[in-house]
Phi, psi and omega in degrees: 000316179297319180297319179295319178296318179297316179298320178297317179296317179300320179295319178296318180296319180295321180295319178295319180299320179297325178289329183282340186256130175275116183204135179250111178297326180293313178298321179299313180299316180296316181296313181292330175294317180294314182295327178298320179291310183296316182299314185284313189267332184255325180258355175057040178266136177250135189252140179229136177228125180288160178297322180296320178295315181300318180296316187289321183288337175292333181287331181157198187292150176211157174272128182244122180255139182224148167287168190225107188245342189204157175293346180265003185303323183300334176287314185288323180273354174275320188307316182289352183265009179303134182098356179237156174279126184212142174235170189226141170271122183239146176299132184302327182293346173297331180292337182262359183291312177208147178306325181294325178294317179299320181292316181294315181297319181291315181296322181284342185063039173295165187259105181285145181224130173282121184295133175057042179217138182291092186258089184289332177297321177299316181298318179298319181291324176300313181297317180297320179295314179298317179297333180273006178086019182250119177293151183233131177259130183225136174258102188291345175294329177089348179200164178293134178296133180278321186255007177087002177254146177300128182278183180296138177247125183296142177294342178295342178299321179292324177294322177298315180301314180296317182294321181292317176074029179245159176299153184238131175242164176233146171244117178261116177266137179224127178089351185295328182290340178277337176286321177215082179301145181300329185269349192272164176261344188231156174275151177236166181244136178173157183289130176222171193222148172230114185243126181256139175211155175281131180260314181214136172280171177302319181298318179293320177302322182283332188257333181286151176282167178300319180295321179292319177297315181299316180298320179294319180296311183298314182293324182288332182259356180299130184197142173232110184302322187285323173295318179299315181299318179293322184291328182258352180069035183282145177231141180236136186253140178182166179264162179050050197297325182259355187292126184104347184295333179294344177287333177262315182258090189260354180253128176289126182289348180266303184262352178067014176284147181261145172059033176249004185266147173221162182230150174207128182056247182249019182238149174238131190229140176266124180288339183279311186244354179082006178303130183232133184225137176260134175262107185280157180291348175272000178095353181284145171256118189244122176298138178253111183099161185292331186265358183276153182230137180211136167296161185288328185217166179299316182297328178290322177295318178296322177296324176299314178299318180297318181295323178293318178294320180301322176288321183297319184287350177288339181294139180297331182256027178305137185195128170240144181210131181213147172285137181220162168251131182262126173245145177227170180300144178277176184296328180278352182056039176230019180178177176263159171227152180287131180256310180180175172255156179182199182237128175262129184231137176235124171236195188290343183237340192218140167252117187225158179229134176236123178293139185271347183203141179288347177246148180231157173295138187275322188254074174246125180239159181226160174225122185244130173235178181304120177066021181205142177219128178235148179225157185220137176264121185258353180196174182249007178292142184240161177213162183292148174272134179294151181300328181303335189251004182283327175212127181226138178217153180226135179280122184297330181294349179250005182239099178285339173195177175224149177285145180206152166264114189313126179083310193276314193206156169238147180246135177221160185225153162219191183291349183258314193217165165257126184248131172241114180262112183261121184289137187266321191249331180215155184273081194253003188296327179296318179295319178299318180297313178298318181295318178299317181297318180289321177296321179297317178302316181294327183287339182259359180289000000 
């Protein structure tokens, strides 16, 4: 009798949840049909689903966690879910990338999330979707991996899993970062994979400790693209193969000078010492000439940069400073608008911005594409800068990392705005990101 009463209550709760959630089954079917075609035929992704995953998703909604390697990941991890109701947690700044993105995200009723910000509204929406029988896909890293390795996953993810109380699956992406590297200007072609498996049943979610849940999540999503490429011998084809790499790899491995590198076709060259390196389609970094020096892989070069930054931030007078242009969300929340110019400063405790003038140029427009943002000044007419943008600061002890477009910009959030700081004189966002991560580690020791 008690069991029957419970089942009746569960059905009533599920029915109520469906009314509370805005979701179009038709749009979901259309979207997943499209992504299935694009993923297989255009992105050359092959999908794998374990028997345990297939059994569990047939029973009802589940939380699906995925690593994040490319701006195209949402296509690849959506395609295998065709035939099921599914929603997605998306970075809020995607809504400001292009008006069409804002329209699609809004129409689909996807779940926006402010990166590295306590977004309780997002958590509530995840729960409502699951209660309504809609599976939810979440990338717990919070941003696309820059170096092809799974980034830090917040321990709060395990608390979220426990609170939600639904089964958990994982999607492991492999090779996706080579199809569309975060730092690159062009797409490449090559076989990549999206593999689904069940990670935890409801019973395990209820009985495992937070530490045990966290360990399972981290181990299941751990991945290094460059090690994977070497182990399987994968090759990816494309033009302008190394162009844009200097936005991620800003330190010359030979002379250790910063921001002296440039790229052309498949080579990266240092203007200071002449060091020349070829980026092969097999992922190898090959010195060109007898005097050139190169790490074996991109992740190793990135690790070198991290080690140099880790030493630099130990100095009592550590300080970074750069001129930037500040963009914020527009009134329609479907793009960015120019706010002002100023100086971005990072020291051992604070990342701050100071506006350089109380007046700003009025006609500044931008054009944003995947991994790239350009802006243009169309006139010299000026208008006052709002008080919100004259001084902005963030406590490093609360920032384990920051979102960034390699070289060009960093993104930050508070309870008021989404901020995009576009570097004016040097492509420094990668160094700022590494420095924030190392400073955060020191602040928690």
